[in-house]
Chimera marker file (.cmm) of the C-alpha trace (Angstrom):
<marker_set name="trace">
<marker id="1" x="7.500" y="45.488" z="-31.050" r="1" g="1" b="0" radius="0.5"/>
<marker id="2" x="4.303" y="47.540" z="-31.162" r="1" g="1" b="0" radius="0.5"/>
<marker id="3" x="6.313" y="50.763" z="-30.890" r="1" g="1" b="0" radius="0.5"/>
<marker id="4" x="8.471" y="49.749" z="-33.841" r="1" g="1" b="0" radius="0.5"/>
<marker id="5" x="5.473" y="48.814" z="-35.997" r="1" g="1" b="0" radius="0.5"/>
<marker id="6" x="3.519" y="51.997" z="-35.175" r="1" g="1" b="0" radius="0.5"/>
<marker id="7" x="6.621" y="54.116" z="-35.801" r="1" g="1" b="0" radius="0.5"/>
<marker id="8" x="7.369" y="52.597" z="-39.190" r="1" g="1" b="0" radius="0.5"/>
<marker id="9" x="3.726" y="52.609" z="-40.340" r="1" g="1" b="0" radius="0.5"/>
<marker id="10" x="3.258" y="56.245" z="-39.309" r="1" g="1" b="0" radius="0.5"/>
<marker id="11" x="6.421" y="57.288" z="-41.147" r="1" g="1" b="0" radius="0.5"/>
<marker id="12" x="5.494" y="55.381" z="-44.302" r="1" g="1" b="0" radius="0.5"/>
<marker id="13" x="1.942" y="56.734" z="-44.333" r="1" g="1" b="0" radius="0.5"/>
<marker id="14" x="2.821" y="60.354" z="-43.519" r="1" g="1" b="0" radius="0.5"/>
<marker id="15" x="5.787" y="60.563" z="-45.876" r="1" g="1" b="0" radius="0.5"/>
<marker id="16" x="3.622" y="59.175" z="-48.678" r="1" g="1" b="0" radius="0.5"/>
<marker id="17" x="0.849" y="61.630" z="-47.832" r="1" g="1" b="0" radius="0.5"/>
<marker id="18" x="3.129" y="64.671" z="-47.646" r="1" g="1" b="0" radius="0.5"/>
<marker id="19" x="4.847" y="63.759" z="-50.924" r="1" g="1" b="0" radius="0.5"/>
<marker id="20" x="1.451" y="63.182" z="-52.567" r="1" g="1" b="0" radius="0.5"/>
<marker id="21" x="0.103" y="66.608" z="-51.561" r="1" g="1" b="0" radius="0.5"/>
<marker id="22" x="3.419" y="67.984" z="-52.864" r="1" g="1" b="0" radius="0.5"/>
<marker id="23" x="4.179" y="70.163" z="-49.881" r="1" g="1" b="0" radius="0.5"/>
<marker id="24" x="6.660" y="70.034" z="-47.030" r="1" g="1" b="0" radius="0.5"/>
<marker id="25" x="4.116" y="71.309" z="-44.496" r="1" g="1" b="0" radius="0.5"/>
<marker id="26" x="0.430" y="70.689" z="-43.749" r="1" g="1" b="0" radius="0.5"/>
<marker id="27" x="-1.216" y="72.690" z="-40.978" r="1" g="1" b="0" radius="0.5"/>
<marker id="28" x="-3.314" y="70.391" z="-38.776" r="1" g="1" b="0" radius="0.5"/>
<marker id="29" x="-4.151" y="72.801" z="-35.929" r="1" g="1" b="0" radius="0.5"/>
<marker id="30" x="-3.380" y="76.434" z="-36.776" r="1" g="1" b="0" radius="0.5"/>
<marker id="31" x="-0.650" y="78.020" z="-34.662" r="1" g="1" b="0" radius="0.5"/>
<marker id="32" x="-0.033" y="74.751" z="-32.799" r="1" g="1" b="0" radius="0.5"/>
<marker id="33" x="0.579" y="71.568" z="-34.843" r="1" g="1" b="0" radius="0.5"/>
<marker id="34" x="1.600" y="70.803" z="-38.387" r="1" g="1" b="0" radius="0.5"/>
<marker id="35" x="2.940" y="67.860" z="-40.361" r="1" g="1" b="0" radius="0.5"/>
<marker id="36" x="6.328" y="68.473" z="-41.947" r="1" g="1" b="0" radius="0.5"/>
<marker id="37" x="9.090" y="66.642" z="-43.790" r="1" g="1" b="0" radius="0.5"/>
<marker id="38" x="12.334" y="66.952" z="-41.853" r="1" g="1" b="0" radius="0.5"/>
<marker id="39" x="15.323" y="64.702" z="-42.518" r="1" g="1" b="0" radius="0.5"/>
<marker id="40" x="17.141" y="64.493" z="-39.205" r="1" g="1" b="0" radius="0.5"/>
<marker id="41" x="20.782" y="63.469" z="-39.520" r="1" g="1" b="0" radius="0.5"/>
<marker id="42" x="21.380" y="63.862" z="-35.758" r="1" g="1" b="0" radius="0.5"/>
<marker id="43" x="19.873" y="62.066" z="-32.786" r="1" g="1" b="0" radius="0.5"/>
<marker id="44" x="16.419" y="62.561" z="-31.250" r="1" g="1" b="0" radius="0.5"/>
<marker id="45" x="14.959" y="66.040" z="-31.764" r="1" g="1" b="0" radius="0.5"/>
<marker id="46" x="17.838" y="66.999" z="-34.086" r="1" g="1" b="0" radius="0.5"/>
<marker id="47" x="20.539" y="66.988" z="-31.412" r="1" g="1" b="0" radius="0.5"/>
<marker id="48" x="24.062" y="66.632" z="-32.844" r="1" g="1" b="0" radius="0.5"/>
<marker id="49" x="22.701" y="67.243" z="-36.338" r="1" g="1" b="0" radius="0.5"/>
<marker id="50" x="23.328" y="70.021" z="-38.805" r="1" g="1" b="0" radius="0.5"/>
<marker id="51" x="26.335" y="70.392" z="-41.062" r="1" g="1" b="0" radius="0.5"/>
<marker id="52" x="28.608" y="68.431" z="-38.744" r="1" g="1" b="0" radius="0.5"/>
<marker id="53" x="26.277" y="65.505" z="-38.058" r="1" g="1" b="0" radius="0.5"/>
<marker id="54" x="27.807" y="62.225" z="-37.021" r="1" g="1" b="0" radius="0.5"/>
<marker id="55" x="27.708" y="59.487" z="-39.690" r="1" g="1" b="0" radius="0.5"/>
<marker id="56" x="24.504" y="57.437" z="-39.845" r="1" g="1" b="0" radius="0.5"/>
<marker id="57" x="26.455" y="54.198" z="-39.332" r="1" g="1" b="0" radius="0.5"/>
<marker id="58" x="27.992" y="55.550" z="-36.118" r="1" g="1" b="0" radius="0.5"/>
<marker id="59" x="24.643" y="56.700" z="-34.700" r="1" g="1" b="0" radius="0.5"/>
<marker id="60" x="23.091" y="53.359" z="-35.668" r="1" g="1" b="0" radius="0.5"/>
<marker id="61" x="25.954" y="51.442" z="-34.050" r="1" g="1" b="0" radius="0.5"/>
<marker id="62" x="25.551" y="53.365" z="-30.803" r="1" g="1" b="0" radius="0.5"/>
<marker id="63" x="21.776" y="52.774" z="-30.872" r="1" g="1" b="0" radius="0.5"/>
<marker id="64" x="22.253" y="49.048" z="-31.428" r="1" g="1" b="0" radius="0.5"/>
<marker id="65" x="24.809" y="48.842" z="-28.599" r="1" g="1" b="0" radius="0.5"/>
<marker id="66" x="22.384" y="50.662" z="-26.284" r="1" g="1" b="0" radius="0.5"/>
<marker id="67" x="19.616" y="48.239" z="-27.290" r="1" g="1" b="0" radius="0.5"/>
<marker id="68" x="21.825" y="45.254" z="-26.455" r="1" g="1" b="0" radius="0.5"/>
<marker id="69" x="22.511" y="46.730" z="-23.021" r="1" g="1" b="0" radius="0.5"/>
<marker id="70" x="18.825" y="47.496" z="-22.499" r="1" g="1" b="0" radius="0.5"/>
<marker id="71" x="17.869" y="43.972" z="-23.543" r="1" g="1" b="0" radius="0.5"/>
<marker id="72" x="20.242" y="42.532" z="-20.926" r="1" g="1" b="0" radius="0.5"/>
<marker id="73" x="18.731" y="44.867" z="-18.314" r="1" g="1" b="0" radius="0.5"/>
<marker id="74" x="15.213" y="43.879" z="-19.415" r="1" g="1" b="0" radius="0.5"/>
<marker id="75" x="15.988" y="40.194" z="-18.844" r="1" g="1" b="0" radius="0.5"/>
<marker id="76" x="17.016" y="40.926" z="-15.219" r="1" g="1" b="0" radius="0.5"/>
<marker id="77" x="14.322" y="43.367" z="-14.154" r="1" g="1" b="0" radius="0.5"/>
<marker id="78" x="11.082" y="42.444" z="-12.471" r="1" g="1" b="0" radius="0.5"/>
<marker id="79" x="9.828" y="46.021" z="-12.313" r="1" g="1" b="0" radius="0.5"/>
<marker id="80" x="6.916" y="46.695" z="-14.704" r="1" g="1" b="0" radius="0.5"/>
<marker id="81" x="7.596" y="50.407" z="-15.353" r="1" g="1" b="0" radius="0.5"/>
<marker id="82" x="11.237" y="49.661" z="-16.070" r="1" g="1" b="0" radius="0.5"/>
<marker id="83" x="10.223" y="46.866" z="-18.446" r="1" g="1" b="0" radius="0.5"/>
<marker id="84" x="7.757" y="49.078" z="-20.293" r="1" g="1" b="0" radius="0.5"/>
<marker id="85" x="10.282" y="51.906" z="-20.424" r="1" g="1" b="0" radius="0.5"/>
<marker id="86" x="13.006" y="49.687" z="-21.820" r="1" g="1" b="0" radius="0.5"/>
<marker id="87" x="10.609" y="48.332" z="-24.437" r="1" g="1" b="0" radius="0.5"/>
<marker id="88" x="9.637" y="51.831" z="-25.562" r="1" g="1" b="0" radius="0.5"/>
<marker id="89" x="13.258" y="52.995" z="-25.762" r="1" g="1" b="0" radius="0.5"/>
<marker id="90" x="14.325" y="49.900" z="-27.697" r="1" g="1" b="0" radius="0.5"/>
<marker id="91" x="11.384" y="50.143" z="-30.122" r="1" g="1" b="0" radius="0.5"/>
<marker id="92" x="12.087" y="53.815" z="-30.758" r="1" g="1" b="0" radius="0.5"/>
<marker id="93" x="15.821" y="53.334" z="-31.179" r="1" g="1" b="0" radius="0.5"/>
<marker id="94" x="15.377" y="50.458" z="-33.627" r="1" g="1" b="0" radius="0.5"/>
<marker id="95" x="12.757" y="52.456" z="-35.564" r="1" g="1" b="0" radius="0.5"/>
<marker id="96" x="15.239" y="55.284" z="-36.075" r="1" g="1" b="0" radius="0.5"/>
<marker id="97" x="18.017" y="52.821" z="-37.003" r="1" g="1" b="0" radius="0.5"/>
<marker id="98" x="15.744" y="51.446" z="-39.730" r="1" g="1" b="0" radius="0.5"/>
<marker id="99" x="15.248" y="54.991" z="-41.062" r="1" g="1" b="0" radius="0.5"/>
<marker id="100" x="18.994" y="55.583" z="-41.195" r="1" g="1" b="0" radius="0.5"/>
<marker id="101" x="19.449" y="52.298" z="-43.073" r="1" g="1" b="0" radius="0.5"/>
<marker id="102" x="16.638" y="53.134" z="-45.540" r="1" g="1" b="0" radius="0.5"/>
<marker id="103" x="17.137" y="56.848" z="-46.086" r="1" g="1" b="0" radius="0.5"/>
<marker id="104" x="20.439" y="57.837" z="-44.456" r="1" g="1" b="0" radius="0.5"/>
<marker id="105" x="18.491" y="60.052" z="-42.039" r="1" g="1" b="0" radius="0.5"/>
<marker id="106" x="15.494" y="59.854" z="-39.705" r="1" g="1" b="0" radius="0.5"/>
<marker id="107" x="12.154" y="61.115" z="-41.009" r="1" g="1" b="0" radius="0.5"/>
<marker id="108" x="10.585" y="63.509" z="-38.483" r="1" g="1" b="0" radius="0.5"/>
<marker id="109" x="7.073" y="64.810" z="-39.073" r="1" g="1" b="0" radius="0.5"/>
<marker id="110" x="5.423" y="66.167" z="-35.900" r="1" g="1" b="0" radius="0.5"/>
<marker id="111" x="5.985" y="69.914" z="-35.566" r="1" g="1" b="0" radius="0.5"/>
<marker id="112" x="4.552" y="71.700" z="-32.514" r="1" g="1" b="0" radius="0.5"/>
<marker id="113" x="4.734" y="75.428" z="-31.887" r="1" g="1" b="0" radius="0.5"/>
<marker id="114" x="3.046" y="78.009" z="-29.667" r="1" g="1" b="0" radius="0.5"/>
<marker id="115" x="3.758" y="81.643" z="-30.463" r="1" g="1" b="0" radius="0.5"/>
<marker id="116" x="7.527" y="82.050" z="-30.696" r="1" g="1" b="0" radius="0.5"/>
<marker id="117" x="8.178" y="78.759" z="-28.887" r="1" g="1" b="0" radius="0.5"/>
<marker id="118" x="8.954" y="75.922" z="-31.296" r="1" g="1" b="0" radius="0.5"/>
<marker id="119" x="9.792" y="72.326" z="-30.443" r="1" g="1" b="0" radius="0.5"/>
<marker id="120" x="12.071" y="70.488" z="-32.931" r="1" g="1" b="0" radius="0.5"/>
<marker id="121" x="10.225" y="68.131" z="-35.266" r="1" g="1" b="0" radius="0.5"/>
<marker id="122" x="10.034" y="64.545" z="-34.040" r="1" g="1" b="0" radius="0.5"/>
<marker id="123" x="8.370" y="61.210" z="-34.737" r="1" g="1" b="0" radius="0.5"/>
<marker id="124" x="6.750" y="58.283" z="-32.899" r="1" g="1" b="0" radius="0.5"/>
<marker id="125" x="10.151" y="56.708" z="-32.172" r="1" g="1" b="0" radius="0.5"/>
<marker id="126" x="11.439" y="59.906" z="-30.537" r="1" g="1" b="0" radius="0.5"/>
<marker id="127" x="8.284" y="60.208" z="-28.429" r="1" g="1" b="0" radius="0.5"/>
<marker id="128" x="8.576" y="56.558" z="-27.357" r="1" g="1" b="0" radius="0.5"/>
<marker id="129" x="12.191" y="57.097" z="-26.295" r="1" g="1" b="0" radius="0.5"/>
<marker id="130" x="11.246" y="60.117" z="-24.160" r="1" g="1" b="0" radius="0.5"/>
<marker id="131" x="8.259" y="58.362" z="-22.550" r="1" g="1" b="0" radius="0.5"/>
<marker id="132" x="10.340" y="55.211" z="-21.984" r="1" g="1" b="0" radius="0.5"/>
<marker id="133" x="13.140" y="57.093" z="-20.248" r="1" g="1" b="0" radius="0.5"/>
<marker id="134" x="10.509" y="58.911" z="-18.173" r="1" g="1" b="0" radius="0.5"/>
<marker id="135" x="8.983" y="55.607" z="-17.065" r="1" g="1" b="0" radius="0.5"/>
<marker id="136" x="12.399" y="54.269" z="-16.076" r="1" g="1" b="0" radius="0.5"/>
<marker id="137" x="13.143" y="57.417" z="-14.077" r="1" g="1" b="0" radius="0.5"/>
<marker id="138" x="9.778" y="57.322" z="-12.318" r="1" g="1" b="0" radius="0.5"/>
<marker id="139" x="10.261" y="53.642" z="-11.536" r="1" g="1" b="0" radius="0.5"/>
<marker id="140" x="13.720" y="54.271" z="-10.122" r="1" g="1" b="0" radius="0.5"/>
<marker id="141" x="12.302" y="56.950" z="-7.793" r="1" g="1" b="0" radius="0.5"/>
<marker id="142" x="9.286" y="54.884" z="-6.761" r="1" g="1" b="0" radius="0.5"/>
<marker id="143" x="11.423" y="51.765" z="-6.356" r="1" g="1" b="0" radius="0.5"/>
<marker id="144" x="13.833" y="53.542" z="-4.033" r="1" g="1" b="0" radius="0.5"/>
<marker id="145" x="10.955" y="54.720" z="-1.835" r="1" g="1" b="0" radius="0.5"/>
<marker id="146" x="9.502" y="51.215" z="-1.675" r="1" g="1" b="0" radius="0.5"/>
<marker id="147" x="12.871" y="49.708" z="-0.684" r="1" g="1" b="0" radius="0.5"/>
<marker id="148" x="13.598" y="52.325" z="1.993" r="1" g="1" b="0" radius="0.5"/>
<marker id="149" x="13.149" y="51.015" z="5.573" r="1" g="1" b="0" radius="0.5"/>
<link id1="1" id2="2" r="1" g="1" b="0" radius="0.2"/>
<link id1="2" id2="3" r="1" g="1" b="0" radius="0.2"/>
<link id1="3" id2="4" r="1" g="1" b="0" radius="0.2"/>
<link id1="4" id2="5" r="1" g="1" b="0" radius="0.2"/>
<link id1="5" id2="6" r="1" g="1" b="0" radius="0.2"/>
<link id1="6" id2="7" r="1" g="1" b="0" radius="0.2"/>
<link id1="7" id2="8" r="1" g="1" b="0" radius="0.2"/>
<link id1="8" id2="9" r="1" g="1" b="0" radius="0.2"/>
<link id1="9" id2="10" r="1" g="1" b="0" radius="0.2"/>
<link id1="10" id2="11" r="1" g="1" b="0" radius="0.2"/>
<link id1="11" id2="12" r="1" g="1" b="0" radius="0.2"/>
<link id1="12" id2="13" r="1" g="1" b="0" radius="0.2"/>
<link id1="13" id2="14" r="1" g="1" b="0" radius="0.2"/>
<link id1="14" id2="15" r="1" g="1" b="0" radius="0.2"/>
<link id1="15" id2="16" r="1" g="1" b="0" radius="0.2"/>
<link id1="16" id2="17" r="1" g="1" b="0" radius="0.2"/>
<link id1="17" id2="18" r="1" g="1" b="0" radius="0.2"/>
<link id1="18" id2="19" r="1" g="1" b="0" radius="0.2"/>
<link id1="19" id2="20" r="1" g="1" b="0" radius="0.2"/>
<link id1="20" id2="21" r="1" g="1" b="0" radius="0.2"/>
<link id1="21" id2="22" r="1" g="1" b="0" radius="0.2"/>
<link id1="22" id2="23" r="1" g="1" b="0" radius="0.2"/>
<link id1="23" id2="24" r="1" g="1" b="0" radius="0.2"/>
<link id1="24" id2="25" r="1" g="1" b="0" radius="0.2"/>
<link id1="25" id2="26" r="1" g="1" b="0" radius="0.2"/>
<link id1="26" id2="27" r="1" g="1" b="0" radius="0.2"/>
<link id1="27" id2="28" r="1" g="1" b="0" radius="0.2"/>
<link id1="28" id2="29" r="1" g="1" b="0" radius="0.2"/>
<link id1="29" id2="30" r="1" g="1" b="0" radius="0.2"/>
<link id1="30" id2="31" r="1" g="1" b="0" radius="0.2"/>
<link id1="31" id2="32" r="1" g="1" b="0" radius="0.2"/>
<link id1="32" id2="33" r="1" g="1" b="0" radius="0.2"/>
<link id1="33" id2="34" r="1" g="1" b="0" radius="0.2"/>
<link id1="34" id2="35" r="1" g="1" b="0" radius="0.2"/>
<link id1="35" id2="36" r="1" g="1" b="0" radius="0.2"/>
<link id1="36" id2="37" r="1" g="1" b="0" radius="0.2"/>
<link id1="37" id2="38" r="1" g="1" b="0" radius="0.2"/>
<link id1="38" id2="39" r="1" g="1" b="0" radius="0.2"/>
<link id1="39" id2="40" r="1" g="1" b="0" radius="0.2"/>
<link id1="40" id2="41" r="1" g="1" b="0" radius="0.2"/>
<link id1="41" id2="42" r="1" g="1" b="0" radius="0.2"/>
<link id1="42" id2="43" r="1" g="1" b="0" radius="0.2"/>
<link id1="43" id2="44" r="1" g="1" b="0" radius="0.2"/>
<link id1="44" id2="45" r="1" g="1" b="0" radius="0.2"/>
<link id1="45" id2="46" r="1" g="1" b="0" radius="0.2"/>
<link id1="46" id2="47" r="1" g="1" b="0" radius="0.2"/>
<link id1="47" id2="48" r="1" g="1" b="0" radius="0.2"/>
<link id1="48" id2="49" r="1" g="1" b="0" radius="0.2"/>
<link id1="49" id2="50" r="1" g="1" b="0" radius="0.2"/>
<link id1="50" id2="51" r="1" g="1" b="0" radius="0.2"/>
<link id1="51" id2="52" r="1" g="1" b="0" radius="0.2"/>
<link id1="52" id2="53" r="1" g="1" b="0" radius="0.2"/>
<link id1="53" id2="54" r="1" g="1" b="0" radius="0.2"/>
<link id1="54" id2="55" r="1" g="1" b="0" radius="0.2"/>
<link id1="55" id2="56" r="1" g="1" b="0" radius="0.2"/>
<link id1="56" id2="57" r="1" g="1" b="0" radius="0.2"/>
<link id1="57" id2="58" r="1" g="1" b="0" radius="0.2"/>
<link id1="58" id2="59" r="1" g="1" b="0" radius="0.2"/>
<link id1="59" id2="60" r="1" g="1" b="0" radius="0.2"/>
<link id1="60" id2="61" r="1" g="1" b="0" radius="0.2"/>
<link id1="61" id2="62" r="1" g="1" b="0" radius="0.2"/>
<link id1="62" id2="63" r="1" g="1" b="0" radius="0.2"/>
<link id1="63" id2="64" r="1" g="1" b="0" radius="0.2"/>
<link id1="64" id2="65" r="1" g="1" b="0" radius="0.2"/>
<link id1="65" id2="66" r="1" g="1" b="0" radius="0.2"/>
<link id1="66" id2="67" r="1" g="1" b="0" radius="0.2"/>
<link id1="67" id2="68" r="1" g="1" b="0" radius="0.2"/>
<link id1="68" id2="69" r="1" g="1" b="0" radius="0.2"/>
<link id1="69" id2="70" r="1" g="1" b="0" radius="0.2"/>
<link id1="70" id2="71" r="1" g="1" b="0" radius="0.2"/>
<link id1="71" id2="72" r="1" g="1" b="0" radius="0.2"/>
<link id1="72" id2="73" r="1" g="1" b="0" radius="0.2"/>
<link id1="73" id2="74" r="1" g="1" b="0" radius="0.2"/>
<link id1="74" id2="75" r="1" g="1" b="0" radius="0.2"/>
<link id1="75" id2="76" r="1" g="1" b="0" radius="0.2"/>
<link id1="76" id2="77" r="1" g="1" b="0" radius="0.2"/>
<link id1="77" id2="78" r="1" g="1" b="0" radius="0.2"/>
<link id1="78" id2="79" r="1" g="1" b="0" radius="0.2"/>
<link id1="79" id2="80" r="1" g="1" b="0" radius="0.2"/>
<link id1="80" id2="81" r="1" g="1" b="0" radius="0.2"/>
<link id1="81" id2="82" r="1" g="1" b="0" radius="0.2"/>
<link id1="82" id2="83" r="1" g="1" b="0" radius="0.2"/>
<link id1="83" id2="84" r="1" g="1" b="0" radius="0.2"/>
<link id1="84" id2="85" r="1" g="1" b="0" radius="0.2"/>
<link id1="85" id2="86" r="1" g="1" b="0" radius="0.2"/>
<link id1="86" id2="87" r="1" g="1" b="0" radius="0.2"/>
<link id1="87" id2="88" r="1" g="1" b="0" radius="0.2"/>
<link id1="88" id2="89" r="1" g="1" b="0" radius="0.2"/>
<link id1="89" id2="90" r="1" g="1" b="0" radius="0.2"/>
<link id1="90" id2="91" r="1" g="1" b="0" radius="0.2"/>
<link id1="91" id2="92" r="1" g="1" b="0" radius="0.2"/>
<link id1="92" id2="93" r="1" g="1" b="0" radius="0.2"/>
<link id1="93" id2="94" r="1" g="1" b="0" radius="0.2"/>
<link id1="94" id2="95" r="1" g="1" b="0" radius="0.2"/>
<link id1="95" id2="96" r="1" g="1" b="0" radius="0.2"/>
<link id1="96" id2="97" r="1" g="1" b="0" radius="0.2"/>
<link id1="97" id2="98" r="1" g="1" b="0" radius="0.2"/>
<link id1="98" id2="99" r="1" g="1" b="0" radius="0.2"/>
<link id1="99" id2="100" r="1" g="1" b="0" radius="0.2"/>
<link id1="100" id2="101" r="1" g="1" b="0" radius="0.2"/>
<link id1="101" id2="102" r="1" g="1" b="0" radius="0.2"/>
<link id1="102" id2="103" r="1" g="1" b="0" radius="0.2"/>
<link id1="103" id2="104" r="1" g="1" b="0" radius="0.2"/>
<link id1="104" id2="105" r="1" g="1" b="0" radius="0.2"/>
<link id1="105" id2="106" r="1" g="1" b="0" radius="0.2"/>
<link id1="106" id2="107" r="1" g="1" b="0" radius="0.2"/>
<link id1="107" id2="108" r="1" g="1" b="0" radius="0.2"/>
<link id1="108" id2="109" r="1" g="1" b="0" radius="0.2"/>
<link id1="109" id2="110" r="1" g="1" b="0" radius="0.2"/>
<link id1="110" id2="111" r="1" g="1" b="0" radius="0.2"/>
<link id1="111" id2="112" r="1" g="1" b="0" radius="0.2"/>
<link id1="112" id2="113" r="1" g="1" b="0" radius="0.2"/>
<link id1="113" id2="114" r="1" g="1" b="0" radius="0.2"/>
<link id1="114" id2="115" r="1" g="1" b="0" radius="0.2"/>
<link id1="115" id2="116" r="1" g="1" b="0" radius="0.2"/>
<link id1="116" id2="117" r="1" g="1" b="0" radius="0.2"/>
<link id1="117" id2="118" r="1" g="1" b="0" radius="0.2"/>
<link id1="118" id2="119" r="1" g="1" b="0" radius="0.2"/>
<link id1="119" id2="120" r="1" g="1" b="0" radius="0.2"/>
<link id1="120" id2="121" r="1" g="1" b="0" radius="0.2"/>
<link id1="121" id2="122" r="1" g="1" b="0" radius="0.2"/>
<link id1="122" id2="123" r="1" g="1" b="0" radius="0.2"/>
<link id1="123" id2="124" r="1" g="1" b="0" radius="0.2"/>
<link id1="124" id2="125" r="1" g="1" b="0" radius="0.2"/>
<link id1="125" id2="126" r="1" g="1" b="0" radius="0.2"/>
<link id1="126" id2="127" r="1" g="1" b="0" radius="0.2"/>
<link id1="127" id2="128" r="1" g="1" b="0" radius="0.2"/>
<link id1="128" id2="129" r="1" g="1" b="0" radius="0.2"/>
<link id1="129" id2="130" r="1" g="1" b="0" radius="0.2"/>
<link id1="130" id2="131" r="1" g="1" b="0" radius="0.2"/>
<link id1="131" id2="132" r="1" g="1" b="0" radius="0.2"/>
<link id1="132" id2="133" r="1" g="1" b="0" radius="0.2"/>
<link id1="133" id2="134" r="1" g="1" b="0" radius="0.2"/>
<link id1="134" id2="135" r="1" g="1" b="0" radius="0.2"/>
<link id1="135" id2="136" r="1" g="1" b="0" radius="0.2"/>
<link id1="136" id2="137" r="1" g="1" b="0" radius="0.2"/>
<link id1="137" id2="138" r="1" g="1" b="0" radius="0.2"/>
<link id1="138" id2="139" r="1" g="1" b="0" radius="0.2"/>
<link id1="139" id2="140" r="1" g="1" b="0" radius="0.2"/>
<link id1="140" id2="141" r="1" g="1" b="0" radius="0.2"/>
<link id1="141" id2="142" r="1" g="1" b="0" radius="0.2"/>
<link id1="142" id2="143" r="1" g="1" b="0" radius="0.2"/>
<link id1="143" id2="144" r="1" g="1" b="0" radius="0.2"/>
<link id1="144" id2="145" r="1" g="1" b="0" radius="0.2"/>
<link id1="145" id2="146" r="1" g="1" b="0" radius="0.2"/>
<link id1="146" id2="147" r="1" g="1" b="0" radius="0.2"/>
<link id1="147" id2="148" r="1" g="1" b="0" radius="0.2"/>
<link id1="148" id2="149" r="1" g="1" b="0" radius="0.2"/>
</marker_set>
């Protein structure tokens, strides 16, 4: 729940700020980090986006189905990292579903770059999904070692 609230508050605040300063880009740390307005019609980090993006309703339906599956998994797990990971993934997925319902696309604002290397713009929900999946992977590796004879 905290992930969802932080995601939606950050999007509302930053979109309002960027529209108020009437620019699509604000440099925060020169040559490293800037705030941008990017309307992502694909999945996390712009994957499957572009001119041939899947419909928002389809992406939202898949995200909701994944959340249902994760919720069922969450009810059965007793592993803390897995629980935290599932919570982060669900909060992030629902945050992006809300964006698609409100705006027809996901608002991404964090833009990192170093020299010629540029990471696609993302938001709190995307970051939560990545960290959550990472926690679940780490827990699966640690759990297997703990169960080994």
